[in-house]
C-alpha positions in Angstrom: -5.3 0.1 -42.5 -5.3 -0.3 -38.0 -7.9 1.9 -37.7 -6.8 4.5 -34.4 -6.7 3.7 -30.6 -6.4 5.9 -27.9 -5.2 5.3 -24.5 -6.9 7.5 -21.8 -4.2 8.4 -19.3 -7.0 10.7 -16.7 -8.3 10.4 -13.2 -11.3 7.6 -13.8 -12.7 8.9 -10.0 -13.3 11.9 -11.5 -15.9 12.8 -14.0 -14.7 15.7 -15.6 -11.9 14.0 -16.8 -14.0 11.7 -18.0 -16.5 14.3 -19.9 -12.9 16.7 -21.1 -11.4 12.7 -21.6 -14.4 11.8 -24.0 -14.5 14.5 -25.9 -11.0 15.0 -26.8 -10.5 11.5 -28.5 -13.5 12.1 -30.3 -12.1 15.6 -31.2 -9.2 13.7 -32.8 -10.1 10.6 -33.5 -14.1 10.6 -34.8 -16.9 9.2 -33.0 -16.1 6.7 -30.1 -16.8 3.3 -31.0 -14.8 1.2 -28.3 -14.4 1.5 -24.3 -12.4 -0.5 -22.4 -12.7 -0.3 -18.9 -9.8 -1.7 -16.7 -8.8 0.6 -13.8 -8.0 -1.5 -10.5 -5.7 -0.9 -7.5 -5.9 -3.5 -3.6 -4.9 -2.3 -1.2 -3.6 -5.4 1.3 -5.8 -5.3 4.5 -7.9 -7.9 6.2 -11.7 -6.5 6.4 -11.5 -6.2 10.4 -7.8 -3.8 9.5 -9.0 -1.5 6.0 -10.0 2.3 6.8 -12.5 3.3 5.9 -10.5 5.7 3.1 -9.1 2.6 1.6 -12.0 0.9 1.1 -13.7 3.9 -0.5 -10.3 4.6 -2.2 -10.8 0.6 -4.4 -14.5 1.1 -4.4 -14.0 4.6 -6.0 -10.7 3.4 -9.2 -12.5 0.0 -9.0 -15.9 0.6 -9.4 -17.3 4.0 -9.5 -14.8 4.6 -12.4 -16.9 1.3 -14.7 -20.3 3.3 -14.3 -18.5 6.9 -15.0 -17.0 5.3 -17.9 -20.0 3.8 -19.3 -22.7 6.3 -18.9 -19.7 8.9 -20.7 -19.5 6.4 -23.4 -22.0 5.4 -24.3 -23.6 8.7 -23.8 -20.2 9.8 -26.8 -21.9 6.3 -28.9 -25.7 7.4 -28.6 -25.0 11.2 -29.3 -22.8 10.6 -32.9 -25.6 7.4 -33.7 -23.0 5.3 -34.0 -22.5 2.0 -32.1 -20.4 0.3 -30.3 -19.2 -1.9 -27.7 -17.9 -1.6 -24.7 -15.8 -4.4 -22.4 -15.1 -4.3 -18.6 -12.1 -5.5 -17.5 -13.3 -7.6 -13.6 -11.3 -10.1 -12.0 -11.8 -14.4 -10.2 -11.7 -12.5 -7.1 -15.2 -10.7 -7.4 -16.2 -14.5 -7.4 -14.3 -16.0 -5.1 -13.1 -13.2 -2.9 -10.0 -13.1 -0.9 -9.4 -12.4 2.8 -6.0 -9.9 2.3 -8.1 -8.1 -0.3 -12.0 -7.4 0.6 -12.7 -4.5 -0.6 -11.1 -5.3 -4.3 -12.8 -8.4 -4.5 -16.4 -6.6 -3.2 -15.6 -4.3 -5.6 -15.1 -6.4 -8.5 -18.4 -8.2 -7.8 -20.2 -5.2 -8.4 -18.1 -4.6 -11.9 -18.9 -7.8 -12.3 -22.7 -7.6 -12.0 -22.9 -3.6 -13.7 -25.4 -4.1 -16.8 
């Protein structure tokens, strides 16, 4: 029998969306034992041209969301007494970088350093 799985479509920048989403999945399927953080956006702009608004949006989606998802998943796992796994999907751009996606590269570098 295949394990239950749920794709959760939420605004990953919003802590309330994470709280509601994690609770909803837990209520429907039982204790959460895995989370895959895979959200990501990029703005193709060189560093000297990227707006602060775009910079913050990329970091909110690509980095803040990983912290938020991880926090809520850990709490749900601990509260249920279950163990589990959190998988963070990053990018090689966090290691090598690219001059046309500096916000993306910076966010993925930070993403790969969350322990």
